[in-house]
Phi, psi and omega in degrees: 000130181282144182293150173278175183294332185281336183259008184290134178243164180305334178273352180264121182297151178284186184299308184300316181290326177292321178296315178296317175299315179294327183291312185289332175300305178302316180298315182295319183279345185241346187229147181288314188229137172203152173231133173247114177261126187240142173223147185222118181233163174236143182242120181220126179052047179059021174245146179250135180228134180285117179280339178282342176227067184289151177283147176265001185295155180302313176246099184298342186279340180249014183292151177291163179125170188289149181276141179275129177243144175248121177237151177243117179268012184094346178237322185212157171279136181233138170256114181268135174078015177264145176292138182242128174252147188238142180226133180215161183282328183295329180296311181289327178299319177292334177277003173088032172294135190289316191212177180299317184296325178289322175303308183300311183297316177300309185296313181300310182291328173295319178288315178302323172303311180299314186295322185289315179299312181297318187299336183297340185269358185289148178295121175223152177205137182274159175210183185301332180270336188204123181291334183224066184278130178291137176255004187233158167267142178238135181236120175258116184255121181245105179266116184254132169238124185227152179214139171225183194309307186245007184230133169245136188227130175235126180204161181232133177244129177240119177257125187239129175253115182278153181301155183309138184241024178300156180284093182299330182298335176278345186283000000 
């Protein structure tokens, strides 16, 4: 049984790490081949910014470069012009992973390192209740394509971290 938010300790992984580990676990154990394409953006004051490809500009919200667009084609949400990272089982098998557990762990840790590094670029500002309250929403999009003998599966998982909702009125 997974811990609740109230019982979470520093050594207990949060929802996103557990979801990523579970996703790779199910893919490795159930499918012959799979690819997970990931995009990570933040939405702040109605602007969208790519967290996997952050700007080095003084004000990253006004930086030059392609604008990230969010589109819905009637079936799926698509992020246009956002950097995509790809993870697949065949890469790790070629690198000599010993068993399924090692493949799951390597894939999960690799994606989580990218997410953690990218998350450091989010808009934050402190107040009396929280020294580093996020001011933006973050959306991690995982587009999954998997294949086994008689089944092809395509799916999208969107993990959303909403901006801090502390009671600013008390701050």
